Predicted model as a PDB file, atoms N, CA, C, CB and O in Angstrom, pLDDT in the B-factor column:
MODEL        1                                                                  
ATOM      1  N   MET A   1       0.882  -1.223  -0.048  1.00 45.00           N  
ATOM      2  CA  MET A   1      -0.011   0.018  -0.028  1.00 45.00           C  
ATOM      3  C   MET A   1       0.920   1.217  -0.001  1.00 45.00           C  
ATOM      4  CB  MET A   1      -1.027   0.049   1.265  1.00 45.00           C  
ATOM      5  O   MET A   1       1.840   1.352   0.806  1.00 45.00           O  
ATOM      6  N   GLU A   2       0.594   2.076  -0.960  1.00 51.00           N  
ATOM      7  CA  GLU A   2       1.320   3.349  -1.013  1.00 51.00           C  
ATOM      8  C   GLU A   2       0.991   4.330   0.052  1.00 51.00           C  
ATOM      9  CB  GLU A   2       1.091   3.983  -2.278  1.00 51.00           C  
ATOM     10  O   GLU A   2      -0.206   4.493   0.287  1.00 51.00           O  
ATOM     11  N   ARG A   3       1.834   4.987   0.711  1.00 58.00           N  
ATOM     12  CA  ARG A   3       1.549   6.034   1.756  1.00 58.00           C  
ATOM     13  C   ARG A   3       1.574   7.379   1.095  1.00 58.00           C  
ATOM     14  CB  ARG A   3       2.595   5.995   2.945  1.00 58.00           C  
ATOM     15  O   ARG A   3       2.269   7.600   0.104  1.00 58.00           O  
ATOM     16  N   TRP A   4       0.784   8.296   1.675  1.00 60.00           N  
ATOM     17  CA  TRP A   4       0.793   9.676   1.243  1.00 60.00           C  
ATOM     18  C   TRP A   4       0.757  10.499   2.419  1.00 60.00           C  
ATOM     19  CB  TRP A   4      -0.337  10.013   0.328  1.00 60.00           C  
ATOM     20  O   TRP A   4       0.388  10.065   3.510  1.00 60.00           O  
ATOM     21  N   ASP A   5       1.158  11.753   2.203  1.00 65.00           N  
ATOM     22  CA  ASP A   5       1.336  12.812   3.272  1.00 65.00           C  
ATOM     23  C   ASP A   5       0.022  13.416   3.455  1.00 65.00           C  
ATOM     24  CB  ASP A   5       2.411  13.923   2.906  1.00 65.00           C  
ATOM     25  O   ASP A   5      -0.513  13.979   2.500  1.00 65.00           O  
ATOM     26  N   ALA A   6      -0.573  13.350   4.642  1.00 71.00           N  
ATOM     27  CA  ALA A   6      -1.879  14.002   4.913  1.00 71.00           C  
ATOM     28  C   ALA A   6      -1.807  15.425   5.334  1.00 71.00           C  
ATOM     29  CB  ALA A   6      -2.594  13.272   5.948  1.00 71.00           C  
ATOM     30  O   ALA A   6      -2.834  16.074   5.531  1.00 71.00           O  
ATOM     31  N   ASP A   7      -0.591  15.934   5.480  1.00 78.00           N  
ATOM     32  CA  ASP A   7      -0.448  17.356   5.932  1.00 78.00           C  
ATOM     33  C   ASP A   7      -1.025  18.216   4.839  1.00 78.00           C  
ATOM     34  CB  ASP A   7       1.079  17.760   6.230  1.00 78.00           C  
ATOM     35  O   ASP A   7      -0.750  18.019   3.656  1.00 78.00           O  
ATOM     36  N   GLY A   8      -1.821  19.162   5.246  1.00 81.00           N  
ATOM     37  CA  GLY A   8      -2.453  20.050   4.343  1.00 81.00           C  
ATOM     38  C   GLY A   8      -3.803  19.745   3.878  1.00 81.00           C  
ATOM     39  O   GLY A   8      -4.401  20.525   3.136  1.00 81.00           O  
ATOM     40  N   VAL A   9      -4.355  18.548   4.315  1.00 79.00           N  
ATOM     41  CA  VAL A   9      -5.804  18.272   3.986  1.00 79.00           C  
ATOM     42  C   VAL A   9      -6.614  19.350   4.714  1.00 79.00           C  
ATOM     43  CB  VAL A   9      -6.278  16.762   4.445  1.00 79.00           C  
ATOM     44  O   VAL A   9      -6.415  19.629   5.896  1.00 79.00           O  
ATOM     45  N   PRO A  10      -7.544  19.943   3.943  1.00 80.00           N  
ATOM     46  CA  PRO A  10      -8.352  20.952   4.634  1.00 80.00           C  
ATOM     47  C   PRO A  10      -9.177  20.434   5.771  1.00 80.00           C  
ATOM     48  CB  PRO A  10      -9.242  21.601   3.682  1.00 80.00           C  
ATOM     49  O   PRO A  10      -9.644  19.296   5.746  1.00 80.00           O  
ATOM     50  N   ALA A  11      -9.365  21.290   6.803  1.00 81.00           N  
ATOM     51  CA  ALA A  11     -10.186  20.925   7.876  1.00 81.00           C  
ATOM     52  C   ALA A  11     -11.596  20.594   7.424  1.00 81.00           C  
ATOM     53  CB  ALA A  11     -10.193  21.993   8.872  1.00 81.00           C  
ATOM     54  O   ALA A  11     -12.127  21.278   6.549  1.00 81.00           O  
ATOM     55  N   GLY A  12     -12.213  19.583   7.982  1.00 82.00           N  
ATOM     56  CA  GLY A  12     -13.588  19.178   7.610  1.00 82.00           C  
ATOM     57  C   GLY A  12     -13.609  18.247   6.420  1.00 82.00           C  
ATOM     58  O   GLY A  12     -14.694  17.792   6.058  1.00 82.00           O  
ATOM     59  N   LEU A  13     -12.451  17.915   5.758  1.00 83.00           N  
ATOM     60  CA  LEU A  13     -12.408  17.023   4.735  1.00 83.00           C  
ATOM     61  C   LEU A  13     -11.961  15.638   5.225  1.00 83.00           C  
ATOM     62  CB  LEU A  13     -11.545  17.544   3.690  1.00 83.00           C  
ATOM     63  O   LEU A  13     -10.908  15.529   5.854  1.00 83.00           O  
ATOM     64  N   THR A  14     -12.716  14.606   4.957  1.00 84.00           N  
ATOM     65  CA  THR A  14     -12.406  13.201   5.378  1.00 84.00           C  
ATOM     66  C   THR A  14     -11.887  12.508   4.153  1.00 84.00           C  
ATOM     67  CB  THR A  14     -13.684  12.429   5.981  1.00 84.00           C  
ATOM     68  O   THR A  14     -12.528  12.512   3.102  1.00 84.00           O  
ATOM     69  N   VAL A  15     -10.714  11.907   4.289  1.00 84.00           N  
ATOM     70  CA  VAL A  15     -10.215  11.062   3.223  1.00 84.00           C  
ATOM     71  C   VAL A  15     -10.457   9.649   3.538  1.00 84.00           C  
ATOM     72  CB  VAL A  15      -8.767  11.286   2.976  1.00 84.00           C  
ATOM     73  O   VAL A  15     -10.054   9.230   4.623  1.00 84.00           O  
ATOM     74  N   VAL A  16     -11.074   8.850   2.717  1.00 87.00           N  
ATOM     75  CA  VAL A  16     -11.341   7.452   2.980  1.00 87.00           C  
ATOM     76  C   VAL A  16     -10.581   6.665   1.901  1.00 87.00           C  
ATOM     77  CB  VAL A  16     -12.902   7.134   2.971  1.00 87.00           C  
ATOM     78  O   VAL A  16     -10.632   7.000   0.718  1.00 87.00           O  
ATOM     79  N   SER A  17      -9.923   5.681   2.308  1.00 87.00           N  
ATOM     80  CA  SER A  17      -9.221   4.768   1.384  1.00 87.00           C  
ATOM     81  C   SER A  17     -10.061   3.533   1.114  1.00 87.00           C  
ATOM     82  CB  SER A  17      -7.847   4.354   1.957  1.00 87.00           C  
ATOM     83  O   SER A  17     -10.495   2.836   2.032  1.00 87.00           O  
ATOM     84  N   VAL A  18     -10.279   3.279  -0.180  1.00 91.00           N  
ATOM     85  CA  VAL A  18     -11.106   2.199  -0.627  1.00 91.00           C  
ATOM     86  C   VAL A  18     -10.209   1.295  -1.456  1.00 91.00           C  
ATOM     87  CB  VAL A  18     -12.349   2.708  -1.433  1.00 91.00           C  
ATOM     88  O   VAL A  18      -9.378   1.782  -2.223  1.00 91.00           O  
ATOM     89  N   ASP A  19     -10.372  -0.064  -1.305  1.00 93.00           N  
ATOM     90  CA  ASP A  19      -9.614  -0.996  -2.032  1.00 93.00           C  
ATOM     91  C   ASP A  19     -10.155  -1.110  -3.541  1.00 93.00           C  
ATOM     92  CB  ASP A  19      -9.662  -2.359  -1.283  1.00 93.00           C  
ATOM     93  O   ASP A  19     -11.267  -1.559  -3.820  1.00 93.00           O  
ATOM     94  N   TYR A  20      -9.330  -0.700  -4.364  1.00 94.00           N  
ATOM     95  CA  TYR A  20      -9.701  -0.613  -5.876  1.00 94.00           C  
ATOM     96  C   TYR A  20     -10.142  -1.877  -6.408  1.00 94.00           C  
ATOM     97  CB  TYR A  20      -8.532  -0.153  -6.744  1.00 94.00           C  
ATOM     98  O   TYR A  20     -11.074  -1.907  -7.211  1.00 94.00           O  
ATOM     99  N   ASP A  21      -9.526  -2.973  -6.013  1.00 95.00           N  
ATOM    100  CA  ASP A  21      -9.866  -4.274  -6.564  1.00 95.00           C  
ATOM    101  C   ASP A  21     -11.192  -4.863  -6.119  1.00 95.00           C  
ATOM    102  CB  ASP A  21      -8.816  -5.210  -6.230  1.00 95.00           C  
ATOM    103  O   ASP A  21     -11.836  -5.595  -6.871  1.00 95.00           O  
ATOM    104  N   SER A  22     -11.596  -4.551  -4.917  1.00 96.00           N  
ATOM    105  CA  SER A  22     -12.852  -5.124  -4.382  1.00 96.00           C  
ATOM    106  C   SER A  22     -14.023  -4.151  -4.396  1.00 96.00           C  
ATOM    107  CB  SER A  22     -12.634  -5.601  -2.967  1.00 96.00           C  
ATOM    108  O   SER A  22     -15.146  -4.609  -4.186  1.00 96.00           O  
ATOM    109  N   ALA A  23     -13.871  -2.905  -4.614  1.00 95.00           N  
ATOM    110  CA  ALA A  23     -14.919  -1.909  -4.544  1.00 95.00           C  
ATOM    111  C   ALA A  23     -15.450  -1.646  -6.043  1.00 95.00           C  
ATOM    112  CB  ALA A  23     -14.347  -0.549  -3.842  1.00 95.00           C  
ATOM    113  O   ALA A  23     -15.462  -0.529  -6.560  1.00 95.00           O  
ATOM    114  N   THR A  24     -15.861  -2.759  -6.631  1.00 96.00           N  
ATOM    115  CA  THR A  24     -16.324  -2.569  -8.080  1.00 96.00           C  
ATOM    116  C   THR A  24     -17.648  -1.696  -8.139  1.00 96.00           C  
ATOM    117  CB  THR A  24     -16.602  -4.037  -8.782  1.00 96.00           C  
ATOM    118  O   THR A  24     -17.855  -0.979  -9.118  1.00 96.00           O  
ATOM    119  N   ASP A  25     -18.469  -1.758  -7.169  1.00 96.00           N  
ATOM    120  CA  ASP A  25     -19.682  -1.063  -7.249  1.00 96.00           C  
ATOM    121  C   ASP A  25     -19.394   0.469  -7.207  1.00 96.00           C  
ATOM    122  CB  ASP A  25     -20.615  -1.514  -6.117  1.00 96.00           C  
ATOM    123  O   ASP A  25     -19.986   1.262  -7.939  1.00 96.00           O  
ATOM    124  N   LEU A  26     -18.433   0.836  -6.287  1.00 95.00           N  
ATOM    125  CA  LEU A  26     -18.067   2.263  -6.150  1.00 95.00           C  
ATOM    126  C   LEU A  26     -17.335   2.754  -7.451  1.00 95.00           C  
ATOM    127  CB  LEU A  26     -17.134   2.472  -4.864  1.00 95.00           C  
ATOM    128  O   LEU A  26     -17.523   3.880  -7.911  1.00 95.00           O  
ATOM    129  N   ARG A  27     -16.500   1.844  -8.005  1.00 96.00           N  
ATOM    130  CA  ARG A  27     -15.781   2.225  -9.188  1.00 96.00           C  
ATOM    131  C   ARG A  27     -16.780   2.515 -10.299  1.00 96.00           C  
ATOM    132  CB  ARG A  27     -14.784   1.131  -9.603  1.00 96.00           C  
ATOM    133  O   ARG A  27     -16.638   3.508 -11.013  1.00 96.00           O  
ATOM    134  N   LYS A  28     -17.759   1.687 -10.452  1.00 97.00           N  
ATOM    135  CA  LYS A  28     -18.842   1.936 -11.491  1.00 97.00           C  
ATOM    136  C   LYS A  28     -19.635   3.169 -11.122  1.00 97.00           C  
ATOM    137  CB  LYS A  28     -19.829   0.698 -11.618  1.00 97.00           C  
ATOM    138  O   LYS A  28     -19.923   3.973 -12.008  1.00 97.00           O  
ATOM    139  N   GLN A  29     -19.995   3.364  -9.900  1.00 96.00           N  
ATOM    140  CA  GLN A  29     -20.820   4.507  -9.568  1.00 96.00           C  
ATOM    141  C   GLN A  29     -20.173   5.803  -9.895  1.00 96.00           C  
ATOM    142  CB  GLN A  29     -21.171   4.487  -8.148  1.00 96.00           C  
ATOM    143  O   GLN A  29     -20.811   6.716 -10.419  1.00 96.00           O  
ATOM    144  N   TYR A  30     -18.895   5.899  -9.588  1.00 96.00           N  
ATOM    145  CA  TYR A  30     -18.174   7.194  -9.874  1.00 96.00           C  
ATOM    146  C   TYR A  30     -17.261   7.219 -11.076  1.00 96.00           C  
ATOM    147  CB  TYR A  30     -17.356   7.563  -8.708  1.00 96.00           C  
ATOM    148  O   TYR A  30     -16.487   8.156 -11.272  1.00 96.00           O  
ATOM    149  N   GLY A  31     -17.365   6.149 -11.898  1.00 96.00           N  
ATOM    150  CA  GLY A  31     -16.566   6.114 -13.195  1.00 96.00           C  
ATOM    151  C   GLY A  31     -15.044   6.018 -13.026  1.00 96.00           C  
ATOM    152  O   GLY A  31     -14.281   6.492 -13.867  1.00 96.00           O  
ATOM    153  N   VAL A  32     -14.620   5.386 -11.905  1.00 96.00           N  
ATOM    154  CA  VAL A  32     -13.153   5.300 -11.656  1.00 96.00           C  
ATOM    155  C   VAL A  32     -12.579   4.136 -12.554  1.00 96.00           C  
ATOM    156  CB  VAL A  32     -12.845   5.029 -10.064  1.00 96.00           C  
ATOM    157  O   VAL A  32     -13.052   3.004 -12.452  1.00 96.00           O  
ATOM    158  N   THR A  33     -11.657   4.394 -13.347  1.00 95.00           N  
ATOM    159  CA  THR A  33     -11.038   3.467 -14.248  1.00 95.00           C  
ATOM    160  C   THR A  33      -9.556   3.201 -13.911  1.00 95.00           C  
ATOM    161  CB  THR A  33     -11.165   3.983 -15.645  1.00 95.00           C  
ATOM    162  O   THR A  33      -8.960   2.271 -14.456  1.00 95.00           O  
ATOM    163  N   VAL A  34      -8.983   3.980 -13.051  1.00 93.00           N  
ATOM    164  CA  VAL A  34      -7.551   3.731 -12.556  1.00 93.00           C  
ATOM    165  C   VAL A  34      -7.382   3.904 -11.145  1.00 93.00           C  
ATOM    166  CB  VAL A  34      -6.573   4.625 -13.207  1.00 93.00           C  
ATOM    167  O   VAL A  34      -8.087   4.689 -10.511  1.00 93.00           O  
ATOM    168  N   GLN A  35      -6.430   3.169 -10.592  1.00 91.00           N  
ATOM    169  CA  GLN A  35      -6.169   3.199  -9.210  1.00 91.00           C  
ATOM    170  C   GLN A  35      -5.656   4.581  -8.823  1.00 91.00           C  
ATOM    171  CB  GLN A  35      -5.191   2.115  -8.837  1.00 91.00           C  
ATOM    172  O   GLN A  35      -5.315   5.317  -9.749  1.00 91.00           O  
ATOM    173  N   HIS A  36      -5.561   5.021  -7.583  1.00 88.00           N  
ATOM    174  CA  HIS A  36      -5.057   6.324  -7.182  1.00 88.00           C  
ATOM    175  C   HIS A  36      -5.952   7.414  -7.634  1.00 88.00           C  
ATOM    176  CB  HIS A  36      -3.689   6.552  -7.709  1.00 88.00           C  
ATOM    177  O   HIS A  36      -5.476   8.514  -7.915  1.00 88.00           O  
ATOM    178  N   THR A  37      -7.274   7.163  -7.725  1.00 92.00           N  
ATOM    179  CA  THR A  37      -8.220   8.190  -8.066  1.00 92.00           C  
ATOM    180  C   THR A  37      -8.952   8.709  -6.834  1.00 92.00           C  
ATOM    181  CB  THR A  37      -9.201   7.670  -9.078  1.00 92.00           C  
ATOM    182  O   THR A  37      -9.441   7.932  -6.014  1.00 92.00           O  
ATOM    183  N   PHE A  38      -9.016   9.977  -6.721  1.00 91.00           N  
ATOM    184  CA  PHE A  38      -9.714  10.666  -5.568  1.00 91.00           C  
ATOM    185  C   PHE A  38     -11.052  11.154  -6.156  1.00 91.00           C  
ATOM    186  CB  PHE A  38      -8.823  11.932  -4.934  1.00 91.00           C  
ATOM    187  O   PHE A  38     -11.089  11.778  -7.217  1.00 91.00           O  
ATOM    188  N   VAL A  39     -12.152  10.850  -5.434  1.00 93.00           N  
ATOM    189  CA  VAL A  39     -13.470  11.308  -5.840  1.00 93.00           C  
ATOM    190  C   VAL A  39     -13.953  12.055  -4.643  1.00 93.00           C  
ATOM    191  CB  VAL A  39     -14.455  10.130  -6.273  1.00 93.00           C  
ATOM    192  O   VAL A  39     -14.094  11.477  -3.566  1.00 93.00           O  
ATOM    193  N   GLN A  40     -14.226  13.400  -4.808  1.00 92.00           N  
ATOM    194  CA  GLN A  40     -14.841  14.146  -3.686  1.00 92.00           C  
ATOM    195  C   GLN A  40     -16.305  14.172  -3.949  1.00 92.00           C  
ATOM    196  CB  GLN A  40     -14.269  15.608  -3.533  1.00 92.00           C  
ATOM    197  O   GLN A  40     -16.830  14.457  -5.025  1.00 92.00           O  
ATOM    198  N   VAL A  41     -16.946  13.815  -2.760  1.00 94.00           N  
ATOM    199  CA  VAL A  41     -18.470  13.699  -2.759  1.00 94.00           C  
ATOM    200  C   VAL A  41     -18.978  14.574  -1.743  1.00 94.00           C  
ATOM    201  CB  VAL A  41     -18.992  12.258  -2.496  1.00 94.00           C  
ATOM    202  O   VAL A  41     -18.263  14.900  -0.796  1.00 94.00           O  
ATOM    203  N   ASP A  42     -20.244  15.011  -1.875  1.00 93.00           N  
ATOM    204  CA  ASP A  42     -20.906  15.717  -0.782  1.00 93.00           C  
ATOM    205  C   ASP A  42     -21.592  14.782   0.139  1.00 93.00           C  
ATOM    206  CB  ASP A  42     -21.886  16.706  -1.303  1.00 93.00           C  
ATOM    207  O   ASP A  42     -21.484  13.564  -0.006  1.00 93.00           O  
ATOM    208  N   GLU A  43     -22.359  15.370   1.168  1.00 92.00           N  
ATOM    209  CA  GLU A  43     -23.015  14.531   2.137  1.00 92.00           C  
ATOM    210  C   GLU A  43     -23.934  13.485   1.606  1.00 92.00           C  
ATOM    211  CB  GLU A  43     -23.741  15.343   3.023  1.00 92.00           C  
ATOM    212  O   GLU A  43     -24.150  12.441   2.223  1.00 92.00           O  
ATOM    213  N   ALA A  44     -24.488  13.781   0.425  1.00 96.00           N  
ATOM    214  CA  ALA A  44     -25.473  12.826  -0.236  1.00 96.00           C  
ATOM    215  C   ALA A  44     -24.815  11.774  -1.096  1.00 96.00           C  
ATOM    216  CB  ALA A  44     -26.461  13.599  -1.116  1.00 96.00           C  
ATOM    217  O   ALA A  44     -25.474  10.865  -1.599  1.00 96.00           O  
ATOM    218  N   GLY A  45     -23.477  11.905  -1.267  1.00 94.00           N  
ATOM    219  CA  GLY A  45     -22.751  11.000  -2.180  1.00 94.00           C  
ATOM    220  C   GLY A  45     -22.609  11.522  -3.690  1.00 94.00           C  
ATOM    221  O   GLY A  45     -22.092  10.817  -4.556  1.00 94.00           O  
ATOM    222  N   ALA A  46     -23.105  12.803  -3.941  1.00 96.00           N  
ATOM    223  CA  ALA A  46     -23.028  13.330  -5.219  1.00 96.00           C  
ATOM    224  C   ALA A  46     -21.546  13.673  -5.560  1.00 96.00           C  
ATOM    225  CB  ALA A  46     -23.935  14.532  -5.321  1.00 96.00           C  
ATOM    226  O   ALA A  46     -20.889  14.248  -4.692  1.00 96.00           O  
ATOM    227  N   GLU A  47     -21.004  13.385  -6.681  1.00 95.00           N  
ATOM    228  CA  GLU A  47     -19.659  13.712  -7.118  1.00 95.00           C  
ATOM    229  C   GLU A  47     -19.460  15.238  -7.236  1.00 95.00           C  
ATOM    230  CB  GLU A  47     -19.369  13.030  -8.462  1.00 95.00           C  
ATOM    231  O   GLU A  47     -20.210  15.928  -7.926  1.00 95.00           O  
ATOM    232  N   LEU A  48     -18.422  15.740  -6.537  1.00 94.00           N  
ATOM    233  CA  LEU A  48     -18.096  17.177  -6.707  1.00 94.00           C  
ATOM    234  C   LEU A  48     -16.835  17.402  -7.536  1.00 94.00           C  
ATOM    235  CB  LEU A  48     -17.920  17.839  -5.342  1.00 94.00           C  
ATOM    236  O   LEU A  48     -16.712  18.405  -8.239  1.00 94.00           O  
ATOM    237  N   ALA A  49     -15.871  16.426  -7.441  1.00 92.00           N  
ATOM    238  CA  ALA A  49     -14.596  16.507  -8.138  1.00 92.00           C  
ATOM    239  C   ALA A  49     -14.022  15.156  -8.252  1.00 92.00           C  
ATOM    240  CB  ALA A  49     -13.629  17.430  -7.442  1.00 92.00           C  
ATOM    241  O   ALA A  49     -14.304  14.268  -7.449  1.00 92.00           O  
ATOM    242  N   LYS A  50     -13.184  14.987  -9.285  1.00 93.00           N  
ATOM    243  CA  LYS A  50     -12.395  13.659  -9.450  1.00 93.00           C  
ATOM    244  C   LYS A  50     -11.085  13.990 -10.051  1.00 93.00           C  
ATOM    245  CB  LYS A  50     -13.152  12.575 -10.384  1.00 93.00           C  
ATOM    246  O   LYS A  50     -10.986  14.762 -11.005  1.00 93.00           O  
ATOM    247  N   PHE A  51     -10.089  13.407  -9.493  1.00 91.00           N  
ATOM    248  CA  PHE A  51      -8.706  13.574  -9.932  1.00 91.00           C  
ATOM    249  C   PHE A  51      -7.837  12.400  -9.564  1.00 91.00           C  
ATOM    250  CB  PHE A  51      -8.126  14.822  -9.349  1.00 91.00           C  
ATOM    251  O   PHE A  51      -8.209  11.607  -8.699  1.00 91.00           O  
ATOM    252  N   THR A  52      -6.689  12.264 -10.197  1.00 89.00           N  
ATOM    253  CA  THR A  52      -5.773  11.066  -9.906  1.00 89.00           C  
ATOM    254  C   THR A  52      -4.377  11.560  -9.531  1.00 89.00           C  
ATOM    255  CB  THR A  52      -5.663  10.081 -11.182  1.00 89.00           C  
ATOM    256  O   THR A  52      -4.007  12.677  -9.893  1.00 89.00           O  
ATOM    257  N   GLY A  53      -3.649  10.808  -8.865  1.00 80.00           N  
ATOM    258  CA  GLY A  53      -2.266  10.965  -8.634  1.00 80.00           C  
ATOM    259  C   GLY A  53      -1.888  11.801  -7.529  1.00 80.00           C  
ATOM    260  O   GLY A  53      -0.679  12.000  -7.413  1.00 80.00           O  
ATOM    261  N   SER A  54      -2.690  12.356  -6.656  1.00 71.00           N  
ATOM    262  CA  SER A  54      -2.251  13.184  -5.630  1.00 71.00           C  
ATOM    263  C   SER A  54      -1.672  12.368  -4.505  1.00 71.00           C  
ATOM    264  CB  SER A  54      -3.345  14.037  -5.166  1.00 71.00           C  
ATOM    265  O   SER A  54      -2.256  11.372  -4.077  1.00 71.00           O  
ATOM    266  N   THR A  55      -0.504  12.799  -4.021  1.00 70.00           N  
ATOM    267  CA  THR A  55       0.203  12.121  -3.000  1.00 70.00           C  
ATOM    268  C   THR A  55       0.398  12.909  -1.676  1.00 70.00           C  
ATOM    269  CB  THR A  55       1.491  11.739  -3.538  1.00 70.00           C  
ATOM    270  O   THR A  55       1.070  12.463  -0.746  1.00 70.00           O  
ATOM    271  N   SER A  56      -0.212  14.068  -1.653  1.00 80.00           N  
ATOM    272  CA  SER A  56      -0.028  14.889  -0.430  1.00 80.00           C  
ATOM    273  C   SER A  56      -1.329  15.625  -0.159  1.00 80.00           C  
ATOM    274  CB  SER A  56       1.176  15.913  -0.584  1.00 80.00           C  
ATOM    275  O   SER A  56      -2.094  15.951  -1.067  1.00 80.00           O  
ATOM    276  N   GLY A  57      -1.545  15.869   1.099  1.00 81.00           N  
ATOM    277  CA  GLY A  57      -2.656  16.698   1.537  1.00 81.00           C  
ATOM    278  C   GLY A  57      -2.754  18.020   0.824  1.00 81.00           C  
ATOM    279  O   GLY A  57      -3.839  18.490   0.481  1.00 81.00           O  
ATOM    280  N   GLU A  58      -1.580  18.618   0.604  1.00 84.00           N  
ATOM    281  CA  GLU A  58      -1.621  19.989  -0.109  1.00 84.00           C  
ATOM    282  C   GLU A  58      -2.082  19.798  -1.551  1.00 84.00           C  
ATOM    283  CB  GLU A  58      -0.163  20.716  -0.106  1.00 84.00           C  
ATOM    284  O   GLU A  58      -2.772  20.668  -2.083  1.00 84.00           O  
ATOM    285  N   ALA A  59      -1.743  18.747  -2.170  1.00 83.00           N  
ATOM    286  CA  ALA A  59      -2.184  18.458  -3.590  1.00 83.00           C  
ATOM    287  C   ALA A  59      -3.695  18.212  -3.563  1.00 83.00           C  
ATOM    288  CB  ALA A  59      -1.408  17.169  -4.220  1.00 83.00           C  
ATOM    289  O   ALA A  59      -4.424  18.694  -4.430  1.00 83.00           O  
ATOM    290  N   ILE A  60      -4.151  17.470  -2.577  1.00 83.00           N  
ATOM    291  CA  ILE A  60      -5.638  17.233  -2.552  1.00 83.00           C  
ATOM    292  C   ILE A  60      -6.394  18.554  -2.304  1.00 83.00           C  
ATOM    293  CB  ILE A  60      -6.020  16.180  -1.422  1.00 83.00           C  
ATOM    294  O   ILE A  60      -7.431  18.810  -2.917  1.00 83.00           O  
ATOM    295  N   ALA A  61      -5.865  19.371  -1.413  1.00 84.00           N  
ATOM    296  CA  ALA A  61      -6.461  20.631  -1.145  1.00 84.00           C  
ATOM    297  C   ALA A  61      -6.597  21.576  -2.337  1.00 84.00           C  
ATOM    298  CB  ALA A  61      -5.703  21.270  -0.119  1.00 84.00           C  
ATOM    299  O   ALA A  61      -7.531  22.372  -2.437  1.00 84.00           O  
ATOM    300  N   GLU A  62      -5.623  21.450  -3.228  1.00 85.00           N  
ATOM    301  CA  GLU A  62      -5.556  22.224  -4.433  1.00 85.00           C  
ATOM    302  C   GLU A  62      -6.647  21.730  -5.513  1.00 85.00           C  
ATOM    303  CB  GLU A  62      -4.095  22.122  -5.006  1.00 85.00           C  
ATOM    304  O   GLU A  62      -7.075  22.499  -6.373  1.00 85.00           O  
ATOM    305  N   GLN A  63      -7.029  20.505  -5.412  1.00 85.00           N  
ATOM    306  CA  GLN A  63      -8.004  19.882  -6.386  1.00 85.00           C  
ATOM    307  C   GLN A  63      -9.489  19.861  -5.920  1.00 85.00           C  
ATOM    308  CB  GLN A  63      -7.574  18.432  -6.665  1.00 85.00           C  
ATOM    309  O   GLN A  63     -10.402  19.709  -6.732  1.00 85.00           O  
ATOM    310  N   THR A  64      -9.701  20.021  -4.572  1.00 85.00           N  
ATOM    311  CA  THR A  64     -11.023  19.918  -4.031  1.00 85.00           C  
ATOM    312  C   THR A  64     -11.774  21.210  -4.207  1.00 85.00           C  
ATOM    313  CB  THR A  64     -10.971  19.534  -2.588  1.00 85.00           C  
ATOM    314  O   THR A  64     -11.198  22.295  -4.298  1.00 85.00           O  
ATOM    315  N   VAL A  65     -13.128  21.052  -4.255  1.00 81.00           N  
ATOM    316  CA  VAL A  65     -13.982  22.188  -4.408  1.00 81.00           C  
ATOM    317  C   VAL A  65     -14.573  22.605  -3.096  1.00 81.00           C  
ATOM    318  CB  VAL A  65     -15.054  21.901  -5.387  1.00 81.00           C  
ATOM    319  O   VAL A  65     -15.336  23.569  -3.042  1.00 81.00           O  
TER     320      VAL A  65                                                      
ENDMDL                                                                          
END                                                                             
């Protein structure tokens, strides 16, 4: 499992790690086709943003809405 630096993740943002190989329903629901994809969702589960390859909290903060 690859580690990433959580420093810089905005307050109030929760990052949840999901196993790419076993979470096929979530992959289909959010159109995830590659590993290391981040999907930002609201409280109801609606997609707000999607991006790949971020390895730090600061990079995540730059991509989230």
